[in-house]
N, C-alpha and C positions, 0 to 999 in steps of 0.2 A: 325332495322333489326329483323325480326321474326325468332327465332331459334326453330327448332322442332326436335323430335326424330321419327324414323320409327321403326315399330316392325313387324317382320315376324315370322310365325310358320307353320310347317307342321308336321303332325303325320306320322308315318312310311308308312301307307297304302295310304296316300294322295300325296306322293312326285311325283308320276308319272302322276297324273291327270292334265289335261290341265287347265291352269289358276291358279293353286295353288302351282306351284313350287316356290322355294325360289327366284330364279333369276327373275321370272315373278313378284313376289310381290315387290322385290326391285325396279325394273324398274318402276312399276306403282306408287309407293310412290314417287320416285324421280321426275317423270314426273308431278305428281299432285303438288308437292311443287314448282317446277320450274315455272309452269304456274302462280303461285301466288307470285313469287319472295321471297319464304321462303327459309331459309338455313337449310338443313338437317345436323345436327351436327353428328348424328350417327344413324345407323340402327342396331337394336338388333335382333339376329336371334336365335330361338330355333328350331333345327331340330330333328324330331323324338319324339316330346312331345305331349301328349294329351292336349286338351283344357278343360278337365273336371275340372281341378283345376289350381291354379297359382304357383304350386311348380315346376317352371322352372328356370334354372340358368340365362338365358339372361333376362327374365322378372324381376327377383329379382334384377339383376344388374341395369336395367333401372330404377326400382323404387327407388333404393338407389341414383342414380345420379339425378333423378328429385328432390328428397328431398334436396340433397346437393346443387343443383343449386339455391335454394332460389328464385324461381319465374323466373329464367332465361330461362326456356324452356316453350314455349308458347303452345305446343300441342304435342300429340302423334298421329301418323298417322298409320292406318292399312288399308289393302285393303278391308277386310270384318270384320264385328263384331266378327264372330266366330274364327278369327285368334287370337284375344285377349283372348276371353273366350267363352265357350259354356254355361256357367252358369249365369242365371239372377242374382242370389244372388251375385256371384263374381263380375259381372259388376257393380252393384250398390255399392258394397263395394270398388271397385277400384276407382270409381268416387267420392264417398263421403269421403273416408278415405285417398286417395292418390292424385288424380288429382285436385279436387276442393280446398282442403286446400293449395296446392302449386301453385294455380293460373294457372294450366295447363289444356288446352282444349283437346278434343278428337275428332278425325275425322276417320270415317269408310267410305272409298271412295264409294264402290259399294252399301252400304246401305243408302247413303244420310244423314249420321249423321255428323253434324259439330256443336259442342257446342260453337263455336265463335258466333253463332246465338242464341239469347235467346229462340226462339221457339223450336229449336232443343234440347236445354238443358232441357227444360220442358218436351218435348216428349220422352226423352231418355228411361225412364222406359217402355213406351208403345211400342216404336220401338223394344226394347229388347224382350218384350213379343211376339210381332209379329214374330220376328226372331226365337224365341224358338219354337213357334207353327209350323212354316215352317220346322224347322229341324226335329220336331217330325213327320210331314207328310212325309218328305223325307225318314225318317227311316222306316215308314210303307210301303212306296212304294218299298224300297229296300228289305224288308222282303217278300213282296208279290212276287217280282221277283224271289227271291231265292227259295221260295216254288214252283213256276211254273217250274223252272229248275229241281228241285228234282222230281216233279211229272212226268216230261217228261223223267226221267231216266238219267238226266245229273248230272254233278258234279260242285259244286261251292266251292271255297276256296282252302286251302292247300291240296296238294296231299299226302296222308299218305304213310309211309314207306311200301315197298312191292308192290307198284302200280305205274303206270304211266297213262297218259291220251292220248286219241286219239280224233281227231275232227270228229264229226258226224253232218254235216251241221253247224248250229250255236252253237251246244252244244259240251261240252267236256264230254267224258265218261271215267270212270275209267276202266283200264284193268290191269291184272297182269304183273309185271315187271319180265322179265326172270332172271335178276341178283339178285334181292332182295326178290322176293316172296318166294323162297325156304327158305331163312333165316327167313322170317316172320313165315312160317309154323314151322320151328325148334324152334323159340321162344315160339310159342303156345304149342308145344310138351313138351319142357322143363318145362314150367309153370305147365302143367297138371301132370307132373311127380313129382311135388313138389319142383323143383329147385327155390331157392329164387331169387328175382328180382336183388339184388346186384350181385349174382353169374352169372345170365344171362347176365348182362351188362359186367361183367369181361370176360366171354367167347367170346362175340362179339368183344370186344376190342382186345382180344388176336388173334382173327382170322382176324383182320384188317377191320372188317365191320363197316361202319360209318353210323350215322343217316342221314336221307334224307336232313335235313337242317343244314347248318353250318359244320364246320370241327371239332367240339368238339367230345369228346368221349361219349360213352353211360354211363348213370348213372342209378341208381335204380329209380329215379324220371321219367326219360324218358321212361323206361320200363313200369312203372306204368301207365303213360299217354297213351302209345301205347296200352297196354292191356285193359285199361278202354274204350278208344275210339273205339276199335275194339270189345267191348262188350264180351271179354273173361274173364276179371276180373270183378266180380260183387262187387260194393262197398257195404260195410256193412251198413245195416239199423240200425240207432240208435233209439232204442225203450226204452225210459226212460222218467222220469219226467223232466230231464234237458233240457233246451231250449237254442237256439242260439240267443243271443241279444248282438251284438258287442258293440253298443253304451253304454248299461248299464254296460257291463263288463269293458269297457275302463274307464268309470267314476269311478267305484269302485277301479280298479287297480291304476288309476291315483292318487286318493286321498290317498290311502294307501302308494304308493311309495313316494309321497310327504312327508308323515309322517315318512319316512325312514324305512318302514316295509320291511322285506325280501321277496323275490319272493316266498319262501315256504309258508310264512304266507298268501300272496295274493292268492295263489292256494287254500288254505283251505277256505278263505272267499268267493271265487268264487264258490266253491263247496257248501258252506252253502246257497248261493244265487241261487243254482240250475241252474248255467250257464255253457255252454260248448262252445268249438270252433266250427267252421263250419264243419270240417272233423274229429272230434274226440268226444268221449263221455265224456272226462274230460280235464280240463286244466292241463298242466304240466309247470314246470319252463320255458322251452324253448318257449312254446306257449304264456305264459304271457309276456316274453321278446318281442316276435314278436308283441303281442297286443299293448304294450306300444310304440314300434317303429313305429306303423302304424299311429300315429298322433303326432303332435308337443307337446313336453313336455316343459311347461313354468316354469321358475324359479320365483316363486312368492315372493322371498325375495327382488326383485327390482321392482320399480314402473311399468316399461314397461311390465315385465313378468306377474305381477299381472293384469295389464290392459288387456293384451292379453288373459289371462285365463278367466277373467270376460266377455270379449266380446264373447269368445267361448261358455260361458254359457248362452248367450242371453241377457245380461244386456245392458241397454241403455247407451249412453255416459254420461248422467247426473248421472245415478246410479253408473257408474264406478268412476266418479269424487268423489262422496261421499264416496265410499269404499276405494279409495286411501287415502283420508284425514283421514278416521277412522284408517287406517293402519299406519299413520304417514308419508305418502309420500306427498310431495308438489312440485309444479312446480319449476324449477331451479331458476327462477327469483322471487320466493315467491308468495304470494297471494293465491287465491283459484283456484280450478279446474273449468274451463268452458268447455262446449262441444267441442269448437274449440281447446282448449289446450289439451284435451284428444285425439282428432283426431290426432294432431301433434305428440303426444307421441306414438300413435299406429303405425304411419308410420315412426318413427325415426329409 
């Protein structure tokens, strides 16, 4: 009996599109497996998650269960490759670090990928590249369409507070909303009078005025975004020798935090390195904390944490094995580290 897992994903803006709904994906996976007399043990679902990375709860759970099955799961089935990931790097990592070591194949129904077949397995990187090129072309076509709509005086995307839309042929045009446009004008007036954004939000909440989307209350952040997108608030230009380089800043902060340095100390070191956050001229304790939360923090005192850290730094599996041995870490069953044992450690 061939046991398989199914995996479905939709991002928030894809849920309503034909052929990409969760129900449609489930049915297609079940139908494909039934035609081949495969048993679908479970279908994992991530609703409202992007395919830009693998930080998704259902995907993580599926990965754990594949490892725990010890070769009991023969394949993971998706309807399309981009349901699993949109990243070529992530696809190769999933295949080399998770599926291949666990003897698990990969099937992308509509893309014709089935690694049960040796040829498909060899062509997987090339098929992924072709898929990535097609997605880029699709993105360019969408951008071109949006530009055309704007050039015709139409509106595309979310409708801002204070406005509504009317249909004009195939286009949607923005018009003032009788109920909320006066409040938008009042917000602009308060801002020009020097009223702070937090106070503007408080006044709107007191009057029972709600943002256009959701039932939440107004906050200073929502007021800031509204004023910025309406081009009333001009963002401050940062004119200094400090530069924005998140990767470099994260690396410095990560190393210092691992050495138990305080956040205040990290702020000073980032200043010395002439680095700044995206929307500010200097790092503060709060922005350093946000910086460190933006990526995975690996505990290098244990072998897996050290291996994950080294992999993130770009080291090969062989180099990771050497570093682990130098740090006094060895496989549970003894012996030396081989690329395959390092792979299993990374996915454990």
